[in-house]
N, C-alpha and C positions, 0 to 999 in steps of 0.2 A: 380406493380401488376402482370405483366407477369412472372417476376422472382419468385414471391411467389407462383403463380399458378403452375409453373414448379416444384418447391420444393414439393408442396403438392401432385402433381401428382406422384411423385416418392416415396411417402411414403406409401408403401405397407406393411400391418401388418400381422404377424402370431403370435398370442399370445402377448407377450410383447417384440417382436423383430421387428426391422425396417430392411427392405431388400431394397437396400443394405445399409451398415452402413453409407456411405457417398454419397452425390449427388456431381454434378460438380461445385457447387459454393464454391470455395476456400477450397477444402479438404486439409488435411496435405499433403505437397508436397513430392513426392516420392524422389526427389533428396535430400531433407533434411533427410528423413528417411534412405536413403542409406549411409549417412555420419556415422551412428552408426555402430561400429565394434564389438559391444557386449563385450567390454573389462571388464566391471564391475567396473571401477574406480568410477562411479557415486554412487554405492550402499551405501558406508558407510557415504555419505553426504546427502542422501535422508531421509528426516524425517519420511516418511511413511514406508520405508523399515527398518529403525532403530526401529520403534515401532512394526511393524507386522512381519518383516522377510519374507514377501511373494514377490516372483519375480514379479508378476504382479502389485504389489504396489511400484515398483521401476521405474525410467525412462526407463531403458532397457526393462522392461516388458511392459510398456505402449506403447513404440514405436513398439514393436512386435504386440501389439493389433491394433495399427494404420495401420501397414502393412497388418494385416488380414483383417481390414476393407476396405482397398483399393483393396484387392483381391476379394471382393464381400461378405465377411462374414457379417452376420446381426449385428445390433447395439442391443445388448442384455442388459438385466438388470445388468448382472454381468460385462460387459464391461463398462457400464456407471458408475458403482459403482467404479471401479478402476480409471476411469478418474476423478470422483468427489472427490475422496480421495487425489488427488494431490493438494498440496498447491500452486503450481506455484511459488515456492520460488527461483528457478534457481540456487540452490547450485550445481546441476549437471552440469550447463553450466560452472561454475568456474572449476569444477573438471575434465571435459571431455578433454582428450588429443587430440581428433579428431575434436574439434570445433563444435560439434553437436549443432544446434540451437533449443534446446528443447523448448525455449520460444515460438517461432513461431509455432512449431508443436502442443503444447498443446492448444494454443489459437485458431488455426484453428480447432482443434478437438472439442474444447468446443462450438464453434459457430455452428458446426454441430449437436452436441448433443441438444443444446438449441432450435434449429429450428426444429429438426426432432423427437426428443424422447419425449414421453408423460409422464410427471412426474405424481406422485400421486396428487390428489387435495390439500392435506395438504402441500405438498412440493411446488407446484405451488403458492398457496396462500402466504406462507411465503416469497418466493423469490420476488413475486410481490410487497408485502408489503415493503420489503427493498428497492427495486428500485423505488417505488412510493414516498419514503420519502428521503432517503439519498443523492441522487444527487441534490435535490432542497433545498437550504438553507432556504427559507421562509417557505416551508411546514415543514421542520424539526424543525424550531423555534416554529411553532404553535404546532406541535405534542409533543414537549419536554417541553412546557410551564408548564403543570401540574406536571412534575417530579421535578420541583424546590420545590414545596410544599411537595412532597414525600421525598425529601432529607432533606429539612429544619426540618421536624417533625420526621426524623429517622423512617419512616414507614417501610422501607426495613429491618431494624434491628429487629423491632418488629415481622414482618412476618417470618424472618429467625428463630428467637428464638421459635416462636410458630409452626414452621414446615409448615406454610400455603404456603410458597413459593415452597415447594416440590410438591404441587398439580399442579403446572404450567407445561406445556410441557417443555422438557429439553432445546429446543431452546429458549424459552422465558426466562427460568431461566438464560441462558447464557447471553442474551441481558441485563437482569437486572444487573448481576454481572459486565458487561463491562461498564455500564453507567458511564460517568465521572461526576465529580462535575461540575454542570452547572453554568457558570458565571452569575452574576447579572449585567445586562447591558453588557458591554464589550468595548474593546478598538477598535473602528471601525477604519480601515485604511482609511486615506483620499485619494481622487483621485490623488493628487499630493503632494509629500513631497520634498522640496528642499534639495539640498546637503549642508552639512556643509563644509565650506571652498571651495577650488578649486573644480570645477565639473570635475570628472574623467570619468564618464559614465552615460548614460541615460538608465535606465532599467525599465522593467515592473515586477511586482510581482503577482504570482498566489495567490489569496486569498482562492480559493477552495470552497467546499461545506461543508463537515464535519468539516474541519479545521476552516472555518469561524464561524461556530455556536458553536463548542465544545471548540476550542483553539484560540480564537480571540487574546489572549495575545501573542501567538506565532507569529502570523502574525505581530502584532504591534512591537514586539521585532526585527523581521527580517527587517522591514522597518527602524527602528532607527539604526540598525547596518549598513545597506547599506548606509543610509544618512550620518552617522558619518564617514564612509570611502570614502565619496566623490561622492556619486551617487544621481542623480535625480531619484526619484522613482515614477512611475505611477502605479496606480491600476485601470485599466479601468473596466467598468461594464462587469461582466463575470459571468459564471456559473460553473457547473461541467466540469472537463477536459475529462471525460469519462473513468478514470482509473478503477473504480469499474465495469463498464459495460464491458470494454474490457477483464479484467481478469475473468469475469463470462460468457464470450461467447455471450454476447448481442451485436453482431456485428454492426447492423445498428444503435442502440442507441449510441454506442461508436463513431461511425463515425459522427453522428449528433452533438454530444458534441464537437468533435475535430474540426469540421468546424467552430463552433461558437467561440471556443477559438482562433483559427487562425485569424478569422475576427476581434476579439476584440483587439488582441495585434499588428496586422498589422496596424490597424487604429491609434494605440497609437504611432507608429513610434519609437519603442524602439530598442536598440542595442542587448539587451539580455533579456530573460524571466527567472526570478529567481524563483525557486520552493523549498519550505521548507518541502514538504512531499514527501518521497522516492517513494511511489507507483505512485503518480502523475507524477513526474519527469521522471521515467522510461517509462511511457506510452506516455508522450509528446515527448520523444526522438524517439519514434516509430511511430509517426504520418505518416511519409513517407511511412512505410510498410502498416499501416492500410488504408491509402487512395490511395494506389498504382494504383487502377483501376478506380479512379475518375478523369476524364479528366480535370475538373476545379481546383481541389485542389491538384493533385499528386505532381507537382513541388513546389507549394507554401508550402505543408506539409514538403517536404524535407528541404527547406530553413528555415522554422520555427524550425524544430527539430534541425537543426544545431546551432541555437541560444539559445536553452534551456540549463540552467545550475542549478544544485543543488546549494543551497545557500552556503554550505561550499566549493564546487568546485569553485564557482564564486569568493568567497572572497580569495581563495588560488591563483587564477590566477591574481587577481587584486592587491593583497598585502595590508597590512594595512596602514591606514592613521591616524586613531584615537589612542590615547594611551590606552593600556590595563593595567588596575590597578589590584593589586593583589587580588586574591581570594584563601585563603588557605583552600583547600578542596581536598579530595581524591574521585575521580569519577570513577565508572565502566562505560565503554563505550560499548554499545550494537550496533552491526552492524546490521541495518535494511537490510533485504534480498534484497529489490529492490533498495538499495543503493549500497550494497557491491557486490552482484552477478549480478543483472540486469544492473547496471551502471558501475560497477568496480571501485567504489569510497570508498576507505578505508583510505588511507594516509591523504587526505585533511582535514577531519573533526578532525582527531587527531592532525594534525600540527596546525590547527587553535585554538584548545583548549589549545595546549602546549604554544602558545604565551602568555597565561595568567600567569603572575607570581604567583607562589604558588600552582597552580592547578597540581595534579598528576593524571595520568590516570592508571587505572588497567584493564587488559584484562580479558575477560570472558571465561571460558573453554567451549569447543564445540561451538565456536563463529560462525562456518559456519552452524549450525543447526537452523532452524527456530524456533521462539518462539510460533508459532501456530496462529498468527493473520491473516496474509495472506488475506487482503481484507475483504470479508465477511465470510471467512472460519471458524472463531471461532464462528460464529452464526449458519451456516448451518451444520457444523461438530463439535459440541461441545465436544464430547468425545475425539477424537483424539487431538483436540486443547487444551483441558485441561491437557492432559498428557504431551504434548510438553511444555505447559506454566509451568507446575510443574518442569520439568527438567531445563528449563531456569532459573526460579526463584531460584532454588537451587544453580545453578552456579553463579548467581549474588550474592547471599548471601555469597558464598565461598570467594569472593574477599575481604570481609571486608570493602568495600568502604562505604563512608558516603551518596552517592547519585548515582543515575543511569542517564546517559545522552544517549538519543537516538534520531534519526532524523526522526522518523515516528510516527504519532499519534496512529495508530493501535497497534503498538508495545508497546507503553507506556501504553495503556489501558489494553492489554493482560497481561503484566508483572505485573501491578499493581493488577489486579483481581487475578492473580495466587498467588502473595504474601499474599494477603488478605485471600484467602482460606487456607493458611498455618499459619494464625494468625500473619503475619509479615507486616511491613510497611517500605517504604524507600522513601525519597524525590526523585522526578524525574523532568527532565528538558530537553528541546530541546536544542541542541547546540547554537542556535541563542539566546535563553534565558540567557545562561551562558555568551556568548560573550557581550550581552546587559548589563548585570549586571556588568561586568568587565569594559566596556567602561564608564558606568555611574558612576562608583566608589561606587557601592552599597555594603554594608556589605555582607558577606557570608551567614549570617542568612536569607537574602532575598530569597536565594535558598533552605536553609535547614528548614526554618520555617514552 
């Protein structure tokens, strides 16, 4: 409470400006800002710079604004707008020859914005609605239950043809377009799944929040693949890992979710924690930094993060045990930003897919550019997200592939919605679903049907 009071006391307003831009609670670090030498290598890989061509909508420009904020400049509407337009895709981290840790800079900046800047009532309501639902699986199930009828009776198609959907605010239209086909029932992951054959590893699996409700089949496939390759798999009682909150600047909420996740998997006594959603994995690998000033959790968070593995990364380290049966299919592989840029994982999913006889991978042009999903970005910034989605969908179609494979649920929904706006369709799957189909000897039609 004292910390919150100190923050409020420092929030002096003049119009729509906050003086100073940042308070003393974890502002963007000057040492990290100073690492930027303004070379511009980040510019052609930054989605918003590619779209708008504006310096302040590039990583270099945003770092300049952070420096201005540290020098006492106010947090203005225009400054916040440039920060909000950043997708947090971390393509700039990959491109930067100086090793600038832009991920830490933008996340520190966003938590300042969320605590200190007063958004419009409509913006606040929309963001609060997202975070009151999406990190909580049971709430999300209840909220989306009526949508099954909406989908079953093709109500959305009727509303689209009549033009009634256009009466909704753009953000709500974006949410409707992104809505996945909701599963009937679902493949719930058991608390314990025994290894097939010799026990090679004891692992925990993150079932997640959005993943658990919208993509339970991906979780089930992940567990089957791990068990087939000799792992005892535990899925302890758990909640959201905090990724959405952390990427949106909701620092204390993210820290709370992180502590609960650490507690759950520590109690399970697992050697590794396997994650099948790129954004979740990148956040969990940064728990040590997120909880760096928490005396009870700082060291535990570091140790926990060292045991986190993306599912493809883990399987690549472990090596296969189960036979991979042929799947004669041509697949385009999409690099999820928080897998390729934030975690540096590109080779491993491709290698695991290439173990499948008959499967051919085709690369996508402009692979380093974000598809526009980026956590909640495609809901809060639908215009920019739709343009990025269109570019990505066009490049996917250029490959001539029969299906798309990607390791992040948000990317799958974003590209699917973008293709639908273009009047196109393409089967899509998570790498774990493809591996699962191969191990089980399923026909390729199971993926393409």
